[in-house]
C-alpha positions in Angstrom: -2.8 60.3 -62.7 -1.8 56.7 -63.5 1.8 56.2 -64.7 4.0 53.4 -65.9 7.7 52.5 -65.1 9.9 51.0 -67.8 13.3 49.4 -66.9 16.2 48.4 -69.1 18.5 46.2 -67.0 22.1 45.6 -68.2 25.1 43.9 -66.7 26.4 47.2 -65.2 23.7 49.7 -65.9 20.0 50.3 -65.2 18.0 52.5 -67.5 14.5 53.7 -66.5 11.7 55.8 -67.8 8.4 57.0 -66.3 5.3 57.6 -68.4 2.0 59.3 -67.7 -0.9 57.2 -68.9 -4.2 58.3 -70.3 -7.6 57.2 -68.9 -7.6 54.4 -71.5 -4.2 53.2 -70.3 -2.2 54.5 -73.3 1.1 56.3 -72.9 0.3 60.0 -72.8 3.7 61.7 -72.0 7.2 61.0 -70.7 7.5 62.2 -67.1 11.2 61.5 -66.6 14.0 59.1 -67.6 17.6 58.3 -66.7 20.2 55.7 -66.3 22.5 54.5 -63.4 25.9 53.1 -64.3 27.7 50.9 -61.7 30.8 48.8 -61.7 30.5 45.3 -63.2 32.8 43.7 -60.6 35.6 43.0 -63.0 39.1 44.3 -63.7 39.4 46.5 -66.7 41.1 44.9 -69.7 43.4 46.7 -72.1 42.3 44.4 -74.9 38.7 45.4 -74.6 37.6 42.0 -73.5 35.9 41.3 -70.2 38.5 41.3 -67.5 38.8 39.0 -64.5 36.5 39.2 -61.5 37.6 41.5 -58.7 37.3 38.5 -56.4 40.1 36.5 -58.1 42.9 38.2 -56.3 41.2 37.9 -52.9 40.4 34.2 -53.6 44.0 33.5 -54.5 45.3 35.2 -51.3 42.7 33.3 -49.3 43.8 30.0 -50.8 47.5 30.8 -50.0 46.6 31.5 -46.4 44.7 28.3 -46.1 47.6 26.2 -47.6 50.0 27.9 -45.2 47.8 27.3 -42.2 47.3 23.6 -43.1 51.1 23.1 -43.7 51.9 24.6 -40.3 49.2 22.4 -38.7 50.5 19.3 -40.5 54.1 20.0 -39.3 53.0 20.5 -35.7 51.0 17.3 -35.8 53.9 15.3 -37.2 56.4 16.8 -34.7 54.1 15.8 -31.8 53.8 12.3 -33.1 57.6 11.9 -33.6 58.1 13.1 -30.0 55.5 10.6 -28.8 57.3 7.8 -30.7 60.7 8.7 -29.4 62.0 9.9 -32.7 62.4 13.5 -31.6 63.5 15.1 -28.3 60.9 16.5 -26.1 62.8 19.7 -25.4 62.5 22.4 -28.1 66.1 23.4 -27.8 67.2 19.8 -28.4 65.0 19.7 -31.5 66.5 23.0 -32.8 69.9 21.5 -32.4 69.0 18.7 -34.9 68.5 21.3 -37.6 72.3 21.3 -38.1 72.1 17.8 -39.4 72.0 17.5 -43.2 68.5 16.1 -44.0 69.5 15.0 -47.5 72.4 13.0 -46.1 70.1 11.4 -43.6 67.5 10.5 -46.2 70.1 8.9 -48.3 71.7 7.1 -45.3 68.2 5.8 -44.3 68.3 3.4 -47.2 71.9 2.2 -46.5 72.4 2.0 -42.7 70.5 2.0 -39.4 69.8 5.6 -38.3 69.6 6.8 -34.7 66.1 7.7 -33.5 66.7 11.5 -33.9 68.3 11.0 -37.3 65.2 9.1 -38.5 62.9 11.7 -37.1 64.8 14.5 -38.8 64.7 12.6 -42.2 60.9 11.9 -41.9 60.2 15.5 -40.9 62.1 16.8 -43.9 60.2 14.5 -46.2 57.0 16.1 -44.8 58.2 19.5 -45.8 57.8 18.9 -49.5 55.7 16.0 -50.5 55.7 16.2 -54.3 53.1 17.1 -56.9 49.8 15.3 -56.7 47.1 16.3 -59.1 43.4 15.7 -58.6 42.5 12.5 -60.5 39.3 13.9 -62.0 41.0 16.9 -63.5 44.2 15.3 -64.5 45.2 16.0 -68.1 42.7 18.8 -68.5 44.5 21.2 -66.4 47.1 23.3 -68.2 49.5 23.2 -65.2 49.3 19.5 -65.0 50.0 19.1 -68.7 53.2 21.1 -68.3 54.4 19.4 -65.1 53.9 15.7 -66.1 56.8 15.7 -68.8 59.1 17.2 -66.2 58.2 14.5 -63.7 59.0 11.8 -66.3 62.4 13.4 -66.9 63.2 13.4 -63.2 62.0 9.8 -62.8 64.3 8.7 -65.7 67.2 10.6 -64.1 66.8 8.8 -60.7 68.0 5.5 -62.3 66.7 3.3 -59.4 67.8 5.7 -56.6 65.4 7.2 -54.2 64.8 10.9 -54.5 66.7 11.6 -51.3 69.8 9.6 -52.6 69.7 11.4 -55.9 69.5 14.9 -54.3 72.2 14.1 -51.8 74.6 13.0 -54.6 73.9 16.2 -56.4 74.5 18.2 -53.3 77.9 16.5 -52.7 78.8 17.3 -56.3 78.1 21.0 -55.7 75.1 21.0 -58.0 71.9 22.9 -57.2 69.2 20.8 -55.5 66.4 23.4 -55.6 63.8 22.1 -58.0 63.1 25.6 -59.3 65.7 26.0 -61.9 66.9 22.4 -61.5 67.8 21.1 -65.0 65.1 23.2 -66.6 62.6 23.1 -63.6 62.2 19.4 -62.9 59.3 18.3 -60.7 59.0 15.5 -58.2 55.6 13.8 -57.8 54.1 12.3 -54.7 54.9 8.8 -55.8 58.7 9.5 -55.5 58.3 10.6 -51.9 56.1 7.6 -51.1 58.7 5.3 -52.7 61.4 6.9 -50.6 59.4 6.6 -47.4 58.6 3.0 -48.0 62.3 2.3 -48.7 63.4 4.0 -45.5 60.6 2.1 -43.6 61.8 -1.3 -45.0 65.4 -0.5 -43.9 64.5 0.9 -40.4 61.4 -1.1 -39.5 63.3 -3.6 -37.2 64.7 -0.7 -35.1 63.4 2.1 -32.9 60.5 0.1 -31.5 57.9 1.3 -34.1 55.1 -1.1 -34.8 53.5 -1.8 -38.2 50.6 0.4 -37.2 53.0 3.2 -36.2 54.6 3.2 -39.6 51.2 3.2 -41.3 50.0 6.1 -39.2 53.1 8.1 -40.1 52.5 7.4 -43.8 48.8 7.7 -44.1 47.5 9.1 -40.9 45.0 7.9 -38.3 41.6 9.6 -38.4 40.5 7.9 -35.2 43.3 9.7 -33.4 43.0 12.9 -35.4 46.4 12.5 -37.0 46.7 13.3 -40.7 50.0 11.6 -41.5 52.8 12.8 -43.8 51.0 12.0 -47.1 47.4 12.8 -46.2 45.8 15.2 -48.7 42.2 16.3 -48.3 39.9 15.7 -51.2 38.6 18.7 -53.1 35.1 19.7 -52.3 32.9 18.4 -55.1 31.1 20.9 -57.2 27.4 20.3 -56.9 25.5 19.9 -60.1 22.4 22.1 -60.4 18.9 20.7 -60.9 17.5 20.0 -64.4 15.4 22.9 -65.7 12.6 20.5 -66.7 13.0 17.6 -64.2 13.8 19.6 -61.2 14.1 16.6 -58.9 17.1 15.3 -61.0 20.6 16.7 -61.4 21.9 18.0 -64.7 24.2 15.6 -66.6 28.0 16.2 -66.7 29.0 18.1 -69.9 31.3 15.2 -71.0 28.7 12.5 -70.8 27.9 11.1 -74.3 24.2 12.0 -73.8 25.2 15.6 -73.1 27.5 15.7 -76.1 24.8 14.3 -78.4 22.2 16.8 -77.0 24.5 19.8 -77.7 25.3 18.5 -81.2 21.7 17.9 -82.1 20.7 21.3 -80.8 23.4 23.1 -82.8 22.6 21.2 -86.0 18.9 21.9 -85.6 19.7 25.6 -85.3 22.1 25.6 -88.3 21.0 27.4 -91.5 22.8 28.7 -94.5 22.4 31.8 -96.7 22.2 31.6 -100.5 23.8 33.9 -103.0 20.8 36.3 -102.7 20.9 36.2 -98.9 17.9 34.0 -98.7 18.0 31.6 -95.7 17.7 27.9 -96.0 17.2 25.1 -93.5 19.3 22.0 -93.8 17.8 19.1 -95.7 17.9 15.5 -94.4 21.1 14.6 -96.3 23.0 17.7 -95.1 21.9 17.2 -91.5 22.8 13.5 -91.4 26.3 14.1 -93.0 27.1 16.9 -90.5 26.0 14.7 -87.6 28.2 11.9 -88.8 31.2 14.3 -89.0 30.6 15.8 -85.6 30.3 12.3 -84.0 33.7 11.3 -85.4 35.6 14.6 -85.1 36.4 16.9 -82.2 35.6 19.9 -84.3 34.2 20.7 -87.8 35.1 24.2 -89.2 32.6 26.0 -91.4 35.2 26.1 -94.1 35.4 22.3 -94.0 31.6 22.1 -93.9 31.4 24.0 -97.2 33.8 21.4 -98.8 31.6 18.4 -97.8 30.5 16.4 -100.9 27.5 14.3 -101.8 27.9 10.6 -102.7 27.7 11.7 -106.4 30.7 14.0 -106.0 28.9 17.3 -105.9 29.2 19.7 -103.0 26.7 19.4 -100.1 26.3 23.2 -99.8 26.5 26.0 -102.4 30.0 27.3 -102.9 30.7 30.4 -100.9 27.6 30.1 -98.7 27.6 31.5 -95.2 26.1 29.8 -92.1 24.0 31.6 -89.5 26.2 30.3 -86.6 29.3 31.6 -88.4 29.4 34.9 -86.4 32.0 36.8 -84.4 35.1 34.8 -83.4 33.3 31.4 -83.9 34.7 29.5 -86.8 33.7 25.9 -86.1 31.2 23.5 -84.4 32.4 21.3 -81.6 32.0 17.6 -82.1 31.8 14.6 -79.7 35.3 14.9 -78.2 34.6 12.1 -75.6 33.7 9.5 -78.2 36.7 10.4 -80.3 39.1 10.0 -77.4 37.5 6.8 -76.2 37.7 5.2 -79.7 41.4 6.2 -79.9 42.1 4.9 -76.3 44.1 1.7 -76.0 41.9 0.8 -73.0 38.5 1.1 -74.7 39.0 1.4 -78.5 36.4 -0.4 -80.6 34.6 -1.5 -77.5 33.2 2.0 -77.1 30.9 1.8 -80.2 29.8 -1.7 -79.1 28.5 -0.3 -75.8 24.9 1.1 -75.5 24.4 4.8 -74.8 23.3 3.9 -71.3 26.6 1.9 -70.7 28.7 4.8 -72.1 27.0 7.3 -69.8 27.3 4.9 -66.8 31.0 4.5 -67.4 31.6 8.2 -67.4 29.4 8.7 -64.4 31.4 6.1 -62.5 34.7 7.8 -63.4 33.3 11.2 -62.3 31.7 10.1 -59.0 34.3 7.6 -57.7 35.9 8.5 -54.4 37.9 5.3 -53.9 40.0 3.9 -56.7 39.9 0.3 -55.3 36.1 0.4 -55.2 36.0 1.9 -58.7 38.2 -0.9 -60.1 35.9 -3.6 -58.7 32.8 -1.8 -60.0 34.3 -1.4 -63.5 35.2 -5.1 -63.6 31.8 -6.2 -62.4 29.7 -3.7 -64.5 31.6 -3.9 -67.8 33.5 -7.2 -67.5 36.8 -5.3 -67.9 40.2 -7.0 -67.2 41.7 -5.8 -64.0 44.6 -4.1 -65.7 42.2 -2.1 -67.9 40.0 -1.1 -65.0 43.0 0.0 -63.0 44.3 2.1 -65.8 40.9 3.7 -66.3 40.8 4.6 -62.6 44.0 6.7 -62.8 
């Protein structure tokens, strides 16, 4: 006898039912039914919300192992290079003996006097141990951690008062004050620029000694890929997240979410889906005046709450919507529509300002695309100056 299988697929369940069919193909009887429940791959949450993926903990541990392995590799590379340059002894026992030297004293002295070769090697190796915070340029400002760290970096930079970081730490050490950044004056942070500044200051004071060439100093600072040496301040770039193909034009990639064209598409889509209920629960579509007014608000605001939407008024002073009406998108925890945040930020920016609205939509999209895809800041600065006729200082600030 013919039969039919029906499936109900959920995120962590699979329901099924088998039916006998008549000769005409109609359902005649239920043969059997059941359901299989399986884990959804997430941690349980006490709040009832969906918990984190089970892979999160494994991913964090894997990332920590990689960072440790890369740090060990970088230290070994640098030690081998320092030995080759004569800044560290060849014998391991002799190098271990240098650990008794105070690295903070040597870092401070490297600005004030000529160091011996082992002293310079010890100071440079210590700088390599902790190189300061360096955020990824493309995510800078959006990341919660970065937002908390940057004010602490500014506090520390103000406290240096023209000293290098090594000098400042050594003076604190001599005064008996803690020099560990965790807990230091409310958890201050040093950024990569402070370490770079200190390295360059030591280089300037020591460059005429120890027989190091200009290229040797550059290699220690930035690395030499031709020789497979990363250098003290090398940091590999994050692997870019590939954009998926467009659903309709499959040969093209989807646009970034923060591109003006993406913002406009999302806003138009939500306003097209927006309806409101009258006092008798009848549903109404937006008329042209309501639609245009909401679009104007969303283009000039980062968000527009449904409460504020109900308070919008016509040019004649009347309300745009009936008092007390409800919107169909006003469900669950959602209490607002998101506006064109990128355009709002660009208009407020001292770098772009009124120029933003003078640009065509294509130019706006191209500007954001260039900022997203740039891999070299110097190249980006030149492209911004050529493409948008921006002053060099403006282009340089945008590249940060």
